[in-house]
C-alpha positions as CSV (number, residue, x, y, z in Angstrom):
1,M,94.8,110.7,91.2
2,A,92.5,109.9,94.1
3,D,89.5,111.7,92.6
4,R,89.5,109.2,89.6
5,V,88.7,106.3,91.9
6,R,85.5,105.8,93.8
7,A,85.3,104.2,97.2
8,V,82.8,101.7,95.9
9,D,85.3,100.5,93.3
10,L,87.8,99.8,96.0
11,V,85.2,98.0,98.1
12,D,84.3,95.7,95.3
13,A,87.9,95.0,94.3
14,I,88.9,94.3,97.9
15,A,86.0,92.0,98.4
16,E,86.8,90.2,95.1
17,T,90.5,89.8,96.2
18,L,89.6,88.4,99.6
19,S,87.2,86.0,98.1
20,Q,90.3,83.9,97.4
21,V,90.3,83.0,101.1
22,K,88.4,79.9,102.2
23,S,85.1,80.7,103.9
24,Y,86.1,79.2,107.3
25,E,89.4,81.2,107.3
26,L,87.9,84.5,106.2
27,P,86.7,85.8,109.6
28,E,90.2,85.3,111.1
29,V,91.9,86.9,108.0
30,G,89.4,89.8,108.1
31,E,90.1,90.6,111.7
32,R,93.8,90.6,110.9
33,F,93.1,93.3,108.4
34,G,91.0,95.3,110.8
35,L,87.5,94.1,109.7
36,A,84.8,93.6,112.3
37,P,84.5,90.0,113.7
38,G,82.2,87.5,112.1
39,D,81.8,83.7,111.8
40,G,82.4,81.0,109.2
41,D,78.6,80.5,108.5
42,E,78.2,84.2,107.6
43,A,81.3,84.0,105.3
44,F,80.1,80.7,103.8
45,A,76.8,82.4,102.7
46,S,78.8,84.9,100.6
47,K,82.5,85.8,101.0
48,K,82.2,89.0,99.0
49,W,79.1,90.2,100.8
50,Y,80.9,89.3,104.1
51,V,83.7,91.7,103.2
52,R,81.6,94.4,101.7
53,K,79.3,94.6,104.7
54,R,82.3,95.5,106.9
55,I,84.1,98.1,104.7
56,N,81.3,99.8,102.7
57,R,81.3,102.8,105.1
58,W,85.1,103.2,105.1
59,D,86.5,106.4,103.5
60,L,88.8,106.3,100.5
61,H,91.9,106.7,102.6
62,Q,91.1,103.8,104.8
63,L,90.2,101.6,101.8
64,V,93.5,102.4,100.1
65,S,95.4,101.6,103.3
66,L,93.5,98.3,103.6
67,A,94.1,97.5,99.9
68,V,97.9,98.0,100.2
69,R,98.0,95.5,103.1
70,V,95.7,93.0,101.2
71,L,98.0,93.2,98.2
72,E,101.0,92.2,100.3
73,E,99.4,88.8,100.7
74,Y,97.0,88.3,97.8
75,R,97.4,89.1,94.1
76,S,94.9,91.1,92.2
77,D,95.7,93.1,89.1
78,Q,92.5,95.1,89.4
79,L,93.1,96.1,93.0
80,Q,96.7,96.9,92.2
81,D,95.6,99.2,89.4
82,L,93.1,101.0,91.7
83,V,95.7,101.5,94.4
84,Q,98.1,103.0,92.0
85,R,95.5,105.5,90.9
86,A,94.1,106.2,94.3
87,S,97.0,106.0,96.7
88,V,98.0,109.0,98.8
89,R,101.0,110.4,97.0
90,G,103.2,111.0,100.0
91,V,106.4,113.0,99.7
92,D,108.6,112.7,96.7
93,G,112.3,111.9,97.2
94,D,114.2,109.5,99.5
95,F,114.4,109.8,103.2
96,K,118.0,110.6,104.2
97,N,118.3,112.5,107.5
98,L,116.1,113.4,110.4
99,I,117.6,116.2,112.6
100,F,115.3,116.8,115.5
101,A,114.9,117.5,119.3
102,A,117.2,120.5,119.0
103,K,117.5,122.1,122.5
104,G,120.4,124.5,122.2
105,P,122.4,126.5,119.7
106,K,121.6,125.9,116.1
107,P,123.7,123.0,114.7
108,E,126.2,123.8,112.0
109,L,126.0,121.5,109.0
110,V,128.3,120.8,106.1
111,L,127.9,118.6,103.0
112,R,130.6,116.0,103.6
113,D,129.8,114.5,100.2
114,A,127.8,116.9,98.0
115,V,127.4,114.3,95.3
116,S,125.7,111.8,97.7
117,N,124.1,114.5,99.8
118,E,125.8,113.3,102.9
119,V,125.2,115.8,105.7
120,E,127.4,116.1,108.8
121,I,127.0,118.2,111.9
122,V,130.3,119.8,112.7
123,K,129.3,122.0,115.6
124,H,126.6,121.8,118.4
125,A,125.8,118.2,117.5
126,E,125.3,117.6,121.2
127,Y,122.2,119.7,121.2
128,C,120.2,117.7,118.7
129,L,119.5,114.1,117.6
130,I,120.0,112.8,114.0
131,Y,118.4,109.6,112.7
132,R,120.1,108.2,109.7
133,R,118.7,104.7,109.4
134,V,116.6,103.5,106.4
135,L,113.0,104.5,107.0
136,P,110.8,101.3,107.2
137,P,108.0,101.0,104.7
138,D,105.5,101.2,107.5
139,G,106.9,104.5,108.8
140,L,108.7,105.3,112.0
141,S,107.1,103.7,115.0
142,W,107.9,104.5,118.6
143,A,109.5,101.0,118.9
144,A,111.8,101.7,115.9
145,L,112.8,105.1,117.4
146,V,113.6,103.6,120.8
147,R,115.7,100.8,119.3
148,W,117.7,103.5,117.4
149,W,118.1,105.4,120.7
150,C,119.4,102.3,122.4
151,E,121.8,101.2,119.7
152,D,123.0,104.4,118.0
153,V,122.9,106.9,120.8
154,Q,123.2,105.0,124.0
155,G,125.3,102.2,122.5
156,H,123.5,99.6,124.6
157,P,121.1,97.4,122.6
158,S,118.3,96.1,124.7
159,D,115.3,93.7,124.3
160,D,113.5,95.6,127.1
161,L,112.5,98.9,125.6
162,V,110.5,100.3,128.6
163,H,113.4,102.0,130.5
164,P,115.1,103.3,127.3
165,A,111.7,104.7,126.2
166,R,111.4,106.7,129.4
167,L,114.9,108.2,128.8
168,L,114.1,109.0,125.2
169,Y,110.8,110.6,126.2
170,Q,112.5,112.8,128.7
171,R,115.1,113.9,126.1
172,L,112.5,114.7,123.6
173,F,110.4,116.6,126.1
174,E,113.5,118.8,126.9
175,S,113.5,120.0,123.3
176,L,110.0,121.5,123.6
177,D,109.6,125.3,124.0
178,P,109.5,125.8,127.8
179,K,107.3,128.9,127.2
180,S,104.7,126.9,125.4
181,P,102.5,124.9,127.7
182,P,100.2,124.0,124.8
183,E,103.1,122.4,123.0
184,Q,104.0,120.4,126.1
185,L,100.4,119.4,126.7
186,F,100.0,118.1,123.1
187,F,103.3,116.1,123.4
188,Q,102.2,114.6,126.8
189,E,98.8,113.6,125.6
190,Y,100.1,112.0,122.4
191,C,102.8,110.1,124.2
192,A,100.2,108.6,126.6
193,L,99.4,106.3,123.6
194,Y,102.8,104.6,124.2
195,R,101.5,103.3,127.5
196,Q,98.2,102.2,126.0
197,H,99.4,100.3,122.9
198,P,102.4,98.2,121.8
199,F,105.3,100.4,120.9
200,D,105.5,99.0,117.4
201,R,101.9,100.1,116.5
202,V,102.1,103.8,117.4
203,P,103.9,106.2,115.1
204,A,106.6,108.2,116.9
205,L,105.8,111.8,117.5
206,I,109.0,113.6,116.6
207,P,109.5,117.1,118.0
208,Q,111.5,120.1,116.8
209,V,112.4,118.8,113.4
210,Y,114.6,120.7,111.0
211,L,112.6,120.9,107.7
212,H,114.7,123.5,106.0
213,F,118.2,124.7,107.0
214,D,119.7,128.1,106.5
215,P,123.4,128.1,107.6
216,L,123.1,131.7,108.9
217,T,121.3,132.8,111.9
218,R,118.8,135.8,112.0
219,R,121.4,137.9,113.7
220,Q,124.0,137.1,110.9
221,R,121.5,138.2,108.2
222,A,120.8,141.8,107.5
223,Q,117.3,140.8,106.3
224,P,115.1,137.7,106.6
225,G,116.5,134.7,104.9
226,P,115.0,132.7,102.0
227,L,113.8,129.8,104.1
228,V,110.6,130.1,106.0
229,R,109.9,128.1,109.1
230,Q,113.1,126.1,109.4
231,R,111.8,123.9,112.2
232,M,108.4,122.3,112.7
233,D,106.9,121.6,116.0
234,F,106.0,117.9,115.4
235,L,106.3,115.4,112.6
236,L,104.8,111.9,112.0
237,L,106.4,109.6,109.5
238,L,103.5,107.3,108.4
239,P,103.4,104.3,106.0
240,H,103.8,104.8,102.2
241,G,105.8,108.0,102.5
242,Q,103.1,110.0,104.2
243,R,104.3,112.8,106.4
244,V,102.1,114.7,108.8
245,V,103.2,118.1,110.3
246,I,101.5,119.4,113.4
247,E,102.0,123.0,114.4
248,I,101.0,124.6,117.7
249,D,100.7,128.3,116.9
250,G,101.6,130.9,119.5
251,R,101.3,134.7,118.9
252,Q,104.7,134.8,117.1
253,H,103.0,133.1,114.1
254,Y,100.7,136.0,113.4
255,S,101.8,139.1,115.4
256,T,104.8,141.2,116.0
257,D,107.0,141.0,119.1
258,D,104.9,143.8,120.8
259,G,101.7,141.9,120.1
260,R,100.3,143.8,117.1
261,A,98.7,141.8,114.3
262,D,101.2,141.2,111.5
263,A,99.5,140.4,108.2
264,R,102.8,139.9,106.4
265,R,104.0,137.2,108.9
266,Y,100.7,135.4,108.7
267,A,100.8,135.4,104.9
268,K,104.3,133.9,104.9
269,M,103.0,131.1,107.2
270,V,100.0,130.1,105.0
271,A,102.1,130.4,101.9
272,E,104.6,127.9,103.4
273,D,101.7,125.6,104.3
274,R,100.6,125.6,100.7
275,R,104.1,124.7,99.6
276,L,104.4,121.9,102.0
277,R,101.0,120.4,100.9
278,L,102.0,120.6,97.3
279,A,105.2,118.7,98.2
280,G,103.1,115.9,99.7
281,Y,103.0,116.8,103.4
282,E,99.8,117.2,105.3
283,V,99.7,120.1,107.8
284,F,97.5,120.4,110.9
285,R,97.5,123.5,113.0
286,F,96.3,124.2,116.6
287,G,95.9,127.8,117.8
288,G,97.7,127.9,121.1
289,H,94.6,129.4,122.7
290,E,92.8,126.1,122.0
291,L,95.1,124.3,124.4
292,T,95.0,126.8,127.2
293,G,92.4,127.4,129.9
294,D,90.7,124.3,131.3
295,E,93.3,121.5,131.0
296,G,90.8,118.7,130.9
297,T,89.0,120.3,128.0
298,A,92.3,120.8,126.2
299,R,93.4,117.2,126.7
300,Q,90.0,115.9,125.4
301,L,90.5,118.1,122.3
302,V,93.9,116.6,121.6
303,Q,92.6,113.1,122.2
304,A,89.7,113.6,119.8
305,F,92.1,115.0,117.1
306,I,94.5,112.1,117.5
307,A,91.7,109.5,117.2
308,D,90.3,111.2,114.1
309,L,93.8,111.5,112.6
310,F,94.6,107.8,113.2
311,E,91.2,106.8,111.7
312,Q,91.9,108.9,108.6
313,Y,95.3,107.3,108.1
314,G,94.4,103.8,109.2
315,V,96.7,103.8,112.2
316,L,95.8,101.4,115.0
317,S,92.9,100.1,112.9
């Protein structure tokens, strides 16, 4: 587990592993792994010190992410052992289906092959999207999602992803709750990153994802069903099986339809959060009130959160 490994142990093991690199090549290699720039003279004085100086303030999660990338190119049994003990666990189980961007009636699903867990949408498929490709080891980037949109949905593969990306963005935006300006603001602010960075470096923000699925609707059930929170507002699929859920909470998360505080509804929500975390997901919540009022302040709040989130998970480092 992560608490059995100290950050200093990872720093030393990474520095030891990268000492395999020639002194004059180390600055370039380091920059490729996200280390601050330097020069060959500094590396020549001490390769290990050169690396330690640049990563000794990194947190455990950043160090694990760096160690995984280093091990893809350089062998170290010591570093491999530390990574196995300290790595973020991620979500158990294989990725199979991603049903998302629902914007109409609830889809009706069947298990076409119950042995192989093959899911098929038999009704209302036109109101949602379903991603069935193998999930890349480095997670689902915006570039990967746009390519899927071009090839599997539009049927027109393209080397130029800019125009298809605009179409996909519009389709995803249509799935957001039209009565939730905070949800729309968060989506818009996150997606601004697609204009600022290469598509393949930014994780895709996936809206309205079915996490659980109850075949019956609320109206068909005489009492609440067994599955809490069937859809989540947003999902990020990050490297190494890490999945981040982002929820924008409106009044319906903690109050009755007439606006009275509902302790039972709130308790169900936090109990589901605990279950998700124990399953390997990370859950971040915004109170809808945080993203209302002054729009500039709300956008700055979202920008700061995304920057901190990406730093924590080593994204765009």
